[in-house]
N, C-alpha and C positions, 0 to 999 in steps of 0.2 A: 506482370502478374495480374490476372483478371480477378474480378470480384466473384466471390462464391455466393451463389443464390441460396438463401436460407429463409425459412419462414419467420415471421415476426415472433411467433411463440418461442422458437429456438433462440433468437437473438435476445429476447427478454429473459429467458432462462439463463443464458450465459452471463448477461449483465447482472442479474440477481446473484448468481454464484460468485462472480468477482466482487460484488459489493459485500456479500456476507463473509467472504474470505478476508477482505480488507477490515471489516468490523471485528472479526476474531483476532486478527493481528494487532489491531489497535487496543483491544481489550487485554491482550497478552502483555503489551508494552505498559499499559496502565498498572496492571497487576505486578509486573516485575519492578517498576519504579516505586510502587507503594511499599514493597518489601525491602528494596535495596537502595532506594534513592534515585534521583533523576540521572539520566545519562549525562556524561560530561560532554563538553564541546568536542574534545578529542575523540571520544567514542562515537559520537554522531558523525564526525568527519570521516572516521575510518569506515563506518557502515556505509556512508554515502559513496566512498571510493569502491567498496566491494560491489554495491548495487550498480554503479556506473560501469565497472568492468564486466559485470554480468549482463549489461544492456537492459536492465530493468527500467521500465518507463515509470515516471512519477505520475501516478493516477490519483493524486489527492483530489478529493471533492472539497469544494469551498466550504469548510466548516468554521471558518474564521481565519484569523491571521496564522500563517505558517511560521514554524520556528525558523529563525535565520540560519 
């Protein structure tokens, strides 16, 4: 599989879109947990299995220590 040539502007736009999507998702989690309480370890493990099965890559940005 070869590399696709793209302009820097398109790459920056894509990176920004992914970042903003991540931020919206994190904000949704904070809002959910504020209303209903923190996710349990079992819920987090189940979500991790679903993401692994869907081949979702962990794109966490180093914001501090990750939850175990």
